[in-house]
N, C-alpha and C positions, 0 to 999 in steps of 0.2 A: 503541827496547829491542827485544832477541831475547831469548824463552826457549823451552828444547826439553823437546816433552814423549816420551816413550818411549810409540812404537806398543803396543807388547805390553802395557801398564798404564791408556794413554787412549785410549776409542775416536774414530774421525775425527767419530761423533757429537756427543760431548759438549762438541770444540772447536767445529762446527757452532752447538750454541745457544747457547755464550759466545760464540763473534764474534755473532749473534742479539742476545744482548742485551747487548753493549758496543757494536751498530754506532753510538751517535748522539752517544755519548759519547769514544770514539778509532777512528783506522783500522788498522785489521789487516786482515795477510796472511797465509795458513796456506801454506809448502811443507811436502814431504817434504825430512828430509834423509840417506838410510841409514834405522837403523832409529826415526830420529824424525819427531816434524813439529813444523817452524819457526815460531814464531809470533812476525809485527815488529807492535808495539803502539806506538801512538805516539796519545798525549789530544788529544784536539781541544778540551777543555772549558777555560777558564782556570783555573787555580790546583790544575792534578791533576798530581801531579810523575810522571817514566814510571815511575820504581821501585813507585809508587802503584797504577799501574792497572796494573803486570804483577802484583803481587801479589797482584789481589784479581782478575784475571782469571784466574788459577794456585788460587784458591782456588774459585773459582764451577769451574770441571772439573775440578776434584777433587770437588767437593757433585756434578756430575750424574754425572759417573764412579758412586760407590758409590750415587748411589739407581738410576743405570741395571742396576748388576749385581747390586742388593738386588730388583730383578726380574725374572733370570735363574732 
């Protein structure tokens, strides 16, 4: 499954933190596509649906982004 995050809203550091957090449960690749970070995510644990993993990843990135902006 592929999801995209606008670079103007989501800092790369938030994606990197999420990738590190999810690395034991999913295979994740981040690339640049114009104004977006494109994230390919594939669960590696049995019983986790791709859309569920993507949703959890998106929520985590959003939470990290909000927390980082609160520190600024």
